[in-house]
C-alpha positions in Angstrom: 32.9 -19.0 -57.8 29.5 -19.4 -59.4 27.8 -22.8 -59.8 28.8 -23.0 -63.5 32.4 -22.2 -62.8 32.5 -25.0 -60.3 30.8 -27.3 -62.8 33.4 -26.3 -65.5 36.2 -27.0 -63.0 34.8 -30.4 -62.1 34.3 -31.4 -65.8 37.8 -30.4 -66.6 39.2 -32.2 -63.6 37.2 -35.4 -64.4 38.2 -35.4 -68.1 41.9 -34.9 -67.2 41.8 -37.6 -64.5 40.2 -40.2 -66.9 42.7 -39.4 -69.6 45.7 -39.3 -67.2 44.8 -42.8 -65.7 44.3 -44.2 -69.2 47.4 -42.6 -70.5 49.5 -43.8 -67.6 48.3 -47.4 -68.1 49.0 -47.2 -71.9 52.5 -45.7 -71.4 53.4 -48.3 -68.8 52.2 -51.2 -70.9 53.3 -50.2 -74.4 56.5 -48.2 -73.9 59.8 -49.0 -72.4 59.6 -46.0 -70.0 60.3 -46.5 -66.3 60.1 -44.6 -63.1 59.1 -41.0 -63.1 58.8 -40.8 -66.9 55.6 -42.8 -67.0 53.4 -40.2 -65.0 55.2 -37.3 -66.7 54.5 -38.6 -70.1 50.9 -39.3 -69.2 50.5 -35.8 -67.6 51.7 -34.1 -70.8 49.5 -36.2 -73.0 46.4 -35.7 -70.8 47.0 -32.0 -70.6 47.2 -31.7 -74.4 44.3 -34.0 -75.2 41.7 -33.1 -72.5 38.9 -30.7 -73.4 38.8 -27.2 -71.9 35.7 -26.0 -70.1 34.9 -22.4 -69.3 31.9 -20.5 -67.8 31.3 -17.2 -69.5 28.9 -14.4 -68.6 27.0 -13.4 -71.8 24.1 -11.0 -72.3 21.7 -14.0 -71.9 23.3 -15.0 -68.6 26.1 -17.3 -67.7 26.8 -20.2 -70.0 29.2 -23.2 -70.1 31.5 -23.7 -73.1 33.8 -26.4 -74.2 36.8 -26.4 -76.6 38.4 -29.7 -77.7 41.2 -30.4 -80.1 39.1 -33.1 -81.8 36.1 -30.9 -82.3 36.0 -27.9 -84.6 35.1 -24.6 -82.8 33.6 -23.9 -79.4 30.6 -25.8 -78.3 28.0 -24.6 -75.8 27.2 -27.1 -73.0 23.6 -27.1 -71.7 
């Protein structure tokens, strides 16, 4: 794995973790779900909402890109 691929993985993991923890709290507090349904619901929501990061080799070198449901198109990250 290249350095940008590792960075993309860590960004994706971090965003998912933040959204999963927030989603789990919100589901536990504001819904009537109990037991295993709380983390399952938070997992599905975080998977759908979290941004996707990918390192791509281009003619200019390797670049990091992000796609998110709330942003139009694909954005280049630094």
